[in-house]
A tleap script that builds the chain and sets N, CA, C and O, in Angstrom:
source leaprc.protein.ff14SB
mol = sequence {
  NMET ASN LYS GLU LEU LEU ILE LYS ILE ALA
  GLU ALA ILE ILE PHE THR SER GLU LYS PRO
  ILE ARG ILE LYS ASP LEU LEU ILE ARG LEU
  PRO GLU ASN ILE ASP ILE ASN ILE ILE ILE
  ASP PHE LEU ILE GLU LYS TYR LYS ASP SER
  GLY PHE VAL LEU GLU ASN SER GLY ASP THR
  LEU ALA PHE ARG THR SER SER SER ILE ALA
  GLU TYR LEU ARG ILE GLU LYS THR ILE GLN
  LYS LYS LEU SER LYS ALA CALA
}
set mol.1.N position { 18.196 37.907 310.317 }
set mol.1.CA position { 17.517 38.106 309.077 }
set mol.1.C position { 18.251 37.299 308.024 }
set mol.1.O position { 19.481 37.290 307.982 }
set mol.2.N position { 17.495 36.624 307.178 }
set mol.2.CA position { 18.165 35.762 306.189 }
set mol.2.C position { 18.635 36.541 304.957 }
set mol.2.O position { 18.153 37.640 304.682 }
set mol.3.N position { 19.555 35.971 304.245 }
set mol.3.CA position { 20.207 36.610 303.072 }
set mol.3.C position { 19.207 37.032 302.011 }
set mol.3.O position { 19.317 38.118 301.441 }
set mol.4.N position { 18.210 36.155 301.739 }
set mol.4.CA position { 17.227 36.493 300.713 }
set mol.4.C position { 16.451 37.751 301.020 }
set mol.4.O position { 16.216 38.591 300.151 }
set mol.5.N position { 16.047 37.864 302.309 }
set mol.5.CA position { 15.280 39.070 302.706 }
set mol.5.C position { 16.186 40.326 302.645 }
set mol.5.O position { 15.724 41.392 302.238 }
set mol.6.N position { 17.460 40.209 303.043 }
set mol.6.CA position { 18.379 41.353 302.950 }
set mol.6.C position { 18.548 41.789 301.490 }
set mol.6.O position { 18.571 42.982 301.188 }
set mol.7.N position { 18.664 40.822 300.605 }
set mol.7.CA position { 18.786 41.178 299.194 }
set mol.7.C position { 17.559 41.893 298.686 }
set mol.7.O position { 17.670 42.891 297.972 }
set mol.8.N position { 16.355 41.382 299.055 }
set mol.8.CA position { 15.110 42.034 298.609 }
set mol.8.C position { 14.979 43.433 299.162 }
set mol.8.O position { 14.529 44.328 298.446 }
set mol.9.N position { 15.362 43.661 300.432 }
set mol.9.CA position { 15.273 44.960 301.019 }
set mol.9.C position { 16.227 45.917 300.281 }
set mol.9.O position { 15.823 47.010 299.882 }
set mol.10.N position { 17.493 45.502 300.101 }
set mol.10.CA position { 18.480 46.328 299.430 }
set mol.10.C position { 17.997 46.667 297.990 }
set mol.10.O position { 18.055 47.815 297.550 }
set mol.11.N position { 17.536 45.649 297.304 }
set mol.11.CA position { 17.031 45.826 295.927 }
set mol.11.C position { 15.884 46.879 295.899 }
set mol.11.O position { 15.872 47.758 295.037 }
set mol.12.N position { 14.955 46.782 296.823 }
set mol.12.CA position { 13.838 47.693 296.881 }
set mol.12.C position { 14.288 49.138 297.173 }
set mol.12.O position { 13.795 50.098 296.580 }
set mol.13.N position { 15.251 49.251 298.115 }
set mol.13.CA position { 15.746 50.584 298.460 }
set mol.13.C position { 16.435 51.250 297.264 }
set mol.13.O position { 16.207 52.427 296.987 }
set mol.14.N position { 17.288 50.482 296.552 }
set mol.14.CA position { 17.983 51.010 295.380 }
set mol.14.C position { 16.966 51.360 294.310 }
set mol.14.O position { 17.055 52.434 293.714 }
set mol.15.N position { 15.999 50.484 294.048 }
set mol.15.CA position { 15.038 50.689 292.966 }
set mol.15.C position { 14.161 51.904 293.221 }
set mol.15.O position { 13.802 52.603 292.274 }
set mol.16.N position { 13.817 52.169 294.435 }
set mol.16.CA position { 12.878 53.267 294.726 }
set mol.16.C position { 13.590 54.588 294.991 }
set mol.16.O position { 12.932 55.614 295.161 }
set mol.17.N position { 14.879 54.585 295.029 }
set mol.17.CA position { 15.639 55.791 295.250 }
set mol.17.C position { 15.535 56.711 294.086 }
set mol.17.O position { 15.681 56.274 292.945 }
set mol.18.N position { 15.279 58.019 294.330 }
set mol.18.CA position { 15.133 59.045 293.264 }
set mol.18.C position { 16.469 59.217 292.513 }
set mol.18.O position { 16.470 59.484 291.311 }
set mol.19.N position { 17.542 59.075 293.180 }
set mol.19.CA position { 18.865 59.311 292.596 }
set mol.19.C position { 19.765 58.197 293.072 }
set mol.19.O position { 19.380 57.460 293.980 }
set mol.20.N position { 20.956 58.038 292.497 }
set mol.20.CA position { 21.849 56.951 292.956 }
set mol.20.C position { 22.034 57.050 294.477 }
set mol.20.O position { 22.220 58.127 295.044 }
set mol.21.N position { 21.973 55.898 295.087 }
set mol.21.CA position { 22.095 55.857 296.571 }
set mol.21.C position { 23.557 55.505 296.951 }
set mol.21.O position { 24.180 54.611 296.377 }
set mol.22.N position { 24.058 56.249 297.935 }
set mol.22.CA position { 25.363 55.971 298.436 }
set mol.22.C position { 25.346 54.627 299.191 }
set mol.22.O position { 24.383 54.323 299.893 }
set mol.23.N position { 26.374 53.859 299.048 }
set mol.23.CA position { 26.470 52.589 299.723 }
set mol.23.C position { 26.361 52.739 301.203 }
set mol.23.O position { 25.700 51.928 301.852 }
set mol.24.N position { 26.986 53.752 301.772 }
set mol.24.CA position { 26.944 53.974 303.207 }
set mol.24.C position { 25.552 54.306 303.635 }
set mol.24.O position { 25.175 53.933 304.745 }
set mol.25.N position { 24.732 54.997 302.820 }
set mol.25.CA position { 23.326 55.272 303.173 }
set mol.25.C position { 22.476 54.024 303.103 }
set mol.25.O position { 21.548 53.848 303.892 }
set mol.26.N position { 22.795 53.157 302.156 }
set mol.26.CA position { 22.120 51.843 302.070 }
set mol.26.C position { 22.426 50.994 303.310 }
set mol.26.O position { 21.543 50.332 303.855 }
set mol.27.N position { 23.679 51.024 303.739 }
set mol.27.CA position { 24.051 50.241 304.948 }
set mol.27.C position { 23.328 50.723 306.176 }
set mol.27.O position { 23.012 49.919 307.053 }
set mol.28.N position { 23.054 52.009 306.273 }
set mol.28.CA position { 22.367 52.550 307.418 }
set mol.28.C position { 20.930 51.941 307.553 }
set mol.28.O position { 20.397 51.799 308.653 }
set mol.29.N position { 20.356 51.602 306.413 }
set mol.29.CA position { 18.971 51.105 306.374 }
set mol.29.C position { 18.892 49.593 306.493 }
set mol.29.O position { 17.799 49.029 306.526 }
set mol.30.N position { 20.035 48.935 306.556 }
set mol.30.CA position { 20.067 47.473 306.675 }
set mol.30.C position { 20.611 47.082 308.012 }
set mol.30.O position { 21.308 47.882 308.636 }
set mol.31.N position { 20.322 45.852 308.504 }
set mol.31.CA position { 20.843 45.405 309.800 }
set mol.31.C position { 22.398 45.492 309.814 }
set mol.31.O position { 23.055 45.437 308.774 }
set mol.32.N position { 22.923 45.623 310.987 }
set mol.32.CA position { 24.382 45.656 311.117 }
set mol.32.C position { 25.024 44.316 310.825 }
set mol.32.O position { 24.373 43.272 310.825 }
set mol.33.N position { 26.297 44.376 310.580 }
set mol.33.CA position { 27.131 43.173 310.381 }
set mol.33.C position { 26.775 42.388 309.103 }
set mol.33.O position { 26.814 41.158 309.105 }
set mol.34.N position { 26.434 43.087 308.030 }
set mol.34.CA position { 26.196 42.367 306.797 }
set mol.34.C position { 27.330 42.685 305.822 }
set mol.34.O position { 27.948 43.746 305.911 }
set mol.35.N position { 27.602 41.778 304.904 }
set mol.35.CA position { 28.611 42.050 303.914 }
set mol.35.C position { 27.876 42.608 302.716 }
set mol.35.O position { 27.274 41.864 301.942 }
set mol.36.N position { 27.926 43.938 302.563 }
set mol.36.CA position { 27.198 44.584 301.496 }
set mol.36.C position { 27.711 44.190 300.109 }
set mol.36.O position { 26.962 44.199 299.132 }
set mol.37.N position { 28.975 43.851 300.041 }
set mol.37.CA position { 29.583 43.494 298.762 }
set mol.37.C position { 28.978 42.187 298.235 }
set mol.37.O position { 28.861 42.025 297.021 }
set mol.38.N position { 28.605 41.288 299.075 }
set mol.38.CA position { 27.894 40.057 298.646 }
set mol.38.C position { 26.547 40.399 298.028 }
set mol.38.O position { 26.168 39.831 297.004 }
set mol.39.N position { 25.831 41.314 298.640 }
set mol.39.CA position { 24.535 41.736 298.132 }
set mol.39.C position { 24.656 42.471 296.817 }
set mol.39.O position { 23.898 42.214 295.881 }
set mol.40.N position { 25.621 43.397 296.742 }
set mol.40.CA position { 25.869 44.131 295.475 }
set mol.40.C position { 26.242 43.181 294.343 }
set mol.40.O position { 25.694 43.252 293.243 }
set mol.41.N position { 27.179 42.296 294.636 }
set mol.41.CA position { 27.626 41.327 293.595 }
set mol.41.C position { 26.454 40.466 293.100 }
set mol.41.O position { 26.302 40.217 291.904 }
set mol.42.N position { 25.619 40.013 294.078 }
set mol.42.CA position { 24.473 39.208 293.702 }
set mol.42.C position { 23.505 39.968 292.766 }
set mol.42.O position { 23.062 39.435 291.748 }
set mol.43.N position { 23.190 41.227 293.136 }
set mol.43.CA position { 22.282 42.024 292.361 }
set mol.43.C position { 22.872 42.375 290.970 }
set mol.43.O position { 22.142 42.388 289.980 }
set mol.44.N position { 24.143 42.648 290.902 }
set mol.44.CA position { 24.804 42.924 289.610 }
set mol.44.C position { 24.660 41.688 288.730 }
set mol.44.O position { 24.296 41.800 287.560 }
set mol.45.N position { 24.936 40.537 289.273 }
set mol.45.CA position { 24.853 39.274 288.513 }
set mol.45.C position { 23.393 38.998 288.108 }
set mol.45.O position { 23.145 38.596 286.971 }
set mol.46.N position { 22.429 39.206 289.010 }
set mol.46.CA position { 21.049 38.945 288.774 }
set mol.46.C position { 20.499 39.757 287.582 }
set mol.46.O position { 19.679 39.255 286.812 }
set mol.47.N position { 20.951 40.997 287.442 }
set mol.47.CA position { 20.348 41.866 286.407 }
set mol.47.C position { 21.280 42.070 285.218 }
set mol.47.O position { 20.927 42.844 284.328 }
set mol.48.N position { 22.476 41.413 285.138 }
set mol.48.CA position { 23.423 41.657 284.070 }
set mol.48.C position { 22.862 41.422 282.665 }
set mol.48.O position { 23.275 42.098 281.723 }
set mol.49.N position { 21.935 40.485 282.507 }
set mol.49.CA position { 21.378 40.216 281.198 }
set mol.49.C position { 19.912 40.638 281.092 }
set mol.49.O position { 19.155 40.089 280.291 }
set mol.50.N position { 19.530 41.604 281.897 }
set mol.50.CA position { 18.141 42.042 281.972 }
set mol.50.C position { 17.985 43.340 281.152 }
set mol.50.O position { 18.911 43.799 280.483 }
set mol.51.N position { 16.781 43.901 281.238 }
set mol.51.CA position { 16.526 45.143 280.534 }
set mol.51.C position { 17.120 46.339 281.259 }
set mol.51.O position { 17.271 47.422 280.693 }
set mol.52.N position { 17.455 46.117 282.530 }
set mol.52.CA position { 18.173 47.147 283.256 }
set mol.52.C position { 19.228 46.474 284.095 }
set mol.52.O position { 19.133 45.280 284.379 }
set mol.53.N position { 20.242 47.233 284.498 }
set mol.53.CA position { 21.400 46.706 285.211 }
set mol.53.C position { 21.620 47.550 286.482 }
set mol.53.O position { 21.215 48.710 286.568 }
set mol.54.N position { 22.277 46.914 287.453 }
set mol.54.CA position { 22.671 47.650 288.625 }
set mol.54.C position { 24.062 48.235 288.354 }
set mol.54.O position { 25.023 47.508 288.103 }
set mol.55.N position { 24.135 49.516 288.409 }
set mol.55.CA position { 25.400 50.235 288.129 }
set mol.55.C position { 26.046 50.592 289.464 }
set mol.55.O position { 25.420 51.236 290.305 }
set mol.56.N position { 27.265 50.186 289.654 }
set mol.56.CA position { 28.064 50.518 290.839 }
set mol.56.C position { 29.102 51.515 290.395 }
set mol.56.O position { 30.084 51.155 289.745 }
set mol.57.N position { 28.890 52.759 290.740 }
set mol.57.CA position { 29.799 53.816 290.278 }
set mol.57.C position { 30.382 54.503 291.516 }
set mol.57.O position { 29.728 55.303 292.186 }
set mol.58.N position { 31.619 54.161 291.782 }
set mol.58.CA position { 32.315 54.753 292.939 }
set mol.58.C position { 31.648 54.282 294.214 }
set mol.58.O position { 31.735 53.102 294.555 }
set mol.59.N position { 30.995 55.164 294.912 }
set mol.59.CA position { 30.315 54.781 296.190 }
set mol.59.C position { 28.806 54.831 296.078 }
set mol.59.O position { 28.107 54.893 297.090 }
set mol.60.N position { 28.285 54.803 294.822 }
set mol.60.CA position { 26.845 54.827 294.632 }
set mol.60.C position { 26.314 53.638 293.810 }
set mol.60.O position { 27.042 53.000 293.050 }
set mol.61.N position { 25.045 53.380 293.995 }
set mol.61.CA position { 24.342 52.306 293.275 }
set mol.61.C position { 23.094 52.858 292.649 }
set mol.61.O position { 22.414 53.682 293.260 }
set mol.62.N position { 22.762 52.420 291.423 }
set mol.62.CA position { 21.537 52.807 290.743 }
set mol.62.C position { 21.195 51.852 289.696 }
set mol.62.O position { 22.088 51.314 289.040 }
set mol.63.N position { 19.906 51.595 289.487 }
set mol.63.CA position { 19.452 50.810 288.348 }
set mol.63.C position { 19.420 51.691 287.162 }
set mol.63.O position { 18.936 52.822 287.213 }
set mol.64.N position { 19.959 51.154 286.047 }
set mol.64.CA position { 20.001 51.928 284.776 }
set mol.64.C position { 19.533 51.013 283.648 }
set mol.64.O position { 19.608 49.789 283.747 }
set mol.65.N position { 19.054 51.629 282.585 }
set mol.65.CA position { 18.638 50.914 281.428 }
set mol.65.C position { 19.850 50.203 280.784 }
set mol.65.O position { 20.913 50.808 280.641 }
set mol.66.N position { 19.698 48.960 280.407 }
set mol.66.CA position { 20.768 48.203 279.768 }
set mol.66.C position { 21.099 48.832 278.455 }
set mol.66.O position { 20.200 49.223 277.711 }
set mol.67.N position { 22.363 48.940 278.148 }
set mol.67.CA position { 22.756 49.544 276.855 }
set mol.67.C position { 22.280 48.743 275.693 }
set mol.67.O position { 22.169 49.271 274.586 }
set mol.68.N position { 21.986 47.450 275.907 }
set mol.68.CA position { 21.521 46.630 274.791 }
set mol.68.C position { 20.127 46.958 274.334 }
set mol.68.O position { 19.754 46.580 273.224 }
set mol.69.N position { 19.337 47.643 275.136 }
set mol.69.CA position { 17.996 47.998 274.725 }
set mol.69.C position { 17.730 49.498 274.724 }
set mol.69.O position { 16.617 49.939 274.439 }
set mol.70.N position { 18.750 50.271 275.042 }
set mol.70.CA position { 18.541 51.731 275.138 }
set mol.70.C position { 17.952 52.373 273.881 }
set mol.70.O position { 17.131 53.287 273.949 }
set mol.71.N position { 18.395 51.870 272.749 }
set mol.71.CA position { 17.913 52.432 271.494 }
set mol.71.C position { 16.409 52.281 271.282 }
set mol.71.O position { 15.789 53.058 270.556 }
set mol.72.N position { 15.832 51.260 271.934 }
set mol.72.CA position { 14.383 51.043 271.834 }
set mol.72.C position { 13.534 51.977 272.691 }
set mol.72.O position { 12.320 52.083 272.518 }
set mol.73.N position { 14.199 52.638 273.604 }
set mol.73.CA position { 13.504 53.557 274.505 }
set mol.73.C position { 13.593 55.002 274.088 }
set mol.73.O position { 13.051 55.882 274.756 }
set mol.74.N position { 14.270 55.253 272.989 }
set mol.74.CA position { 14.423 56.597 272.546 }
set mol.74.C position { 13.073 57.132 272.028 }
set mol.74.O position { 12.328 56.448 271.326 }
set mol.75.N position { 12.811 58.345 272.402 }
set mol.75.CA position { 11.576 59.013 271.946 }
set mol.75.C position { 11.954 60.169 271.020 }
set mol.75.O position { 12.737 61.047 271.382 }
set mol.76.N position { 11.388 60.146 269.841 }
set mol.76.CA position { 11.694 61.199 268.888 }
set mol.76.C position { 10.529 62.147 268.793 }
set mol.76.O position { 9.372 61.731 268.733 }
set mol.77.N position { 10.837 63.410 268.780 }
set mol.77.CA position { 9.773 64.458 268.693 }
set mol.77.C position { 10.136 65.356 267.518 }
set mol.77.O position { 11.303 65.611 267.220 }
set mol.78.N position { 9.079 65.819 266.870 }
set mol.78.CA position { 9.224 66.830 265.835 }
set mol.78.C position { 8.996 68.180 266.449 }
set mol.78.O position { 7.967 68.422 267.079 }
set mol.79.N position { 9.944 69.055 266.269 }
set mol.79.CA position { 9.827 70.386 266.858 }
set mol.79.C position { 9.743 71.377 265.717 }
set mol.79.O position { 10.590 71.389 264.824 }
set mol.80.N position { 8.724 72.197 265.753 }
set mol.80.CA position { 8.518 73.233 264.704 }
set mol.80.C position { 9.258 74.481 265.147 }
set mol.80.O position { 9.075 74.982 266.256 }
set mol.81.N position { 10.078 74.956 264.266 }
set mol.81.CA position { 10.833 76.163 264.560 }
set mol.81.C position { 9.937 77.373 264.187 }
set mol.81.O position { 9.290 77.373 263.140 }
set mol.82.N position { 9.913 78.385 265.048 }
set mol.82.CA position { 9.187 79.577 264.783 }
set mol.82.C position { 10.183 80.583 264.233 }
set mol.82.O position { 11.243 80.794 264.822 }
set mol.83.N position { 9.855 81.200 263.118 }
set mol.83.CA position { 10.671 82.216 262.551 }
set mol.83.C position { 10.323 83.544 263.183 }
set mol.83.O position { 9.156 83.906 263.335 }
set mol.84.N position { 11.370 84.257 263.546 }
set mol.84.CA position { 11.133 85.601 264.104 }
set mol.84.C position { 10.730 86.571 263.016 }
set mol.84.O position { 11.185 86.456 261.878 }
set mol.85.N position { 9.889 87.517 263.352 }
set mol.85.CA position { 9.460 88.496 262.353 }
set mol.85.C position { 10.524 89.574 262.250 }
set mol.85.O position { 11.039 90.059 263.258 }
set mol.86.N position { 10.847 89.944 261.009 }
set mol.86.CA position { 11.808 90.997 260.798 }
set mol.86.C position { 11.176 92.319 261.114 }
set mol.86.O position { 10.022 92.566 260.762 }
set mol.87.N position { 11.927 93.176 261.778 }
set mol.87.CA position { 11.397 94.486 262.133 }
set mol.87.C position { 11.443 95.465 261.062 }
set mol.87.O position { 11.021 96.606 261.250 }
savepdb mol mol.pdb
quit
């Protein structure tokens, strides 16, 4: 399997994961004898200036919103407080 395809598969697995995926769980889903660090480094570099980044935290990987645009994704809501009735 070529490197480009391995990167695409890893990228898709990380992207579609509900929660951060452990590197060892990612490795289980990829062919044997690959250097996962090359794939991780490539994806970190690919997304470093994007709207989201690949975060490598300990033994897990997850795509996260880039801190440079996080403020634009904030949603503000007005909440009406209800006053309790005095007895």
